[in-house]
N, C-alpha and C positions, 0 to 999 in steps of 0.2 A: 319559897314556893316549892312544891313537890315536883318531882321529875315528870310526872304525868301532866301536870298543869303546864309545865314549861314546854313539853312536846305539843300539847294542844295549842298553846299560844304561838309556837313557831309555825305549825301547820296553818293556823288561821292567817298569820302574816304572809305566808307564801301564797295562799289562795288570794288574799286581798291584793298582793303585788301583781299576780297574774291578771286579775280583773282590771287593775289600774293600767297595766300595759295594753290590754285589749281596748280599753277606752281611749288611750292615747293614739293607738292605731286608727281607730275610727275618727277621732278628731283630725288626724293628719289627712284622712281621705276626704275631708271636707263636708262632714255631716253638718247641716245648717240649723239644727234644732238648738234652741238656747234655753237656759234657765229651767223653769218648772217643767216644760215639755220634755226636755232632754232627760231630766232626772226621773220623771214618771215613765218614760219609755224604757229606760234602763232597768227600773225596778220591775216592770212587767216582764222584761226579757229574763232577768235573773230568777224571778219567781217561776217562769215557765221551765227553766232548767232545774228547778227544785231547790233553789237557794232562798232562804228566808232572810231578807236584808231590810233594814229600816231605811226610810227616806233620808234621814240625816246622814247615814253612812254612804249611801249612793251619791248624795250631793257632795260629800267630802271627796269621794273618789273622782267624780267628774270635774270637780274644781268649781262648783257653783256654791255661792253663799247660801247658808241654810235659811236665812230670812227671805230670800227670793223664792224658795220652794214653799216655805211655810205660809207666807202671806198669800191669801187668795184675793184676786182683784174683785172689788165690790163696786157695783154701780150705784151711783147716787140717785136718789129719787128726785124728780123735778120739783122745784120749789112751788108750793101752792100759793095761789094769789086770791085775795078776797075779791069777790065779784063787784062789790060796791066801789072798792078802790080802783079796780080796773075800769069800770064804767066812768068814774069821775076823771081818770087820766085820759080816757078817750075823748071826753068832752073838752078837756083843756087842750088836747092836741088839735082838735077841730077849730078851736078858738084861736090858738097861737101856733100857727103852722111852722114857723121858723124856729121855734124853741127846741132846744135839745133836752135830754133827759134830766140834766141837773137843774135847768131853769124850770122845767115842768114840775119837779118835785118841790122847788122853792115856791112856785105859784100855788101849788096844792096846799102847802103849809100856810101861806099867807091868806089865801082867799077862803079856804074851807076849814082852817084850823086843825087839820089832821096831818101829823108828821108821817111822811112817806120816805123811806130810804131811797136814795137816787139809784141804787142798784136794782131795786124792785121796779122803779119807773123805767129803767133801761130794759129790763126783761119784758115788761108789758109792751113797750114801744117796739122792741125787736120782734115780738110776736105779731104785731099789727103790720109791720113792714114799712 
């Protein structure tokens, strides 16, 4: 490496060490943010000071795993239910009041010849109450 590159590298390490120390001080003061929120907060603060830093670097400095920052929580869509299946299960529930979802799915298979997963029967029965 050239001397100029070594100086730049040394200066960059010193700045990063200072930022790490600042973050350690804030951690010791009891900041309660965790994971993604903490990293995003620090990134915005550093950008406000004029520093251009990647999320990966900030996560490394804060001590948060990169996969925690990178993964965005996704909401699952509710499972769709066929109206005919739902109606048939309601009829079976009215007829066999004491049966649970497993027995209802077996009855549905035997009486009507249609295979219904017991999890689906459970979801329908939970909706009905």
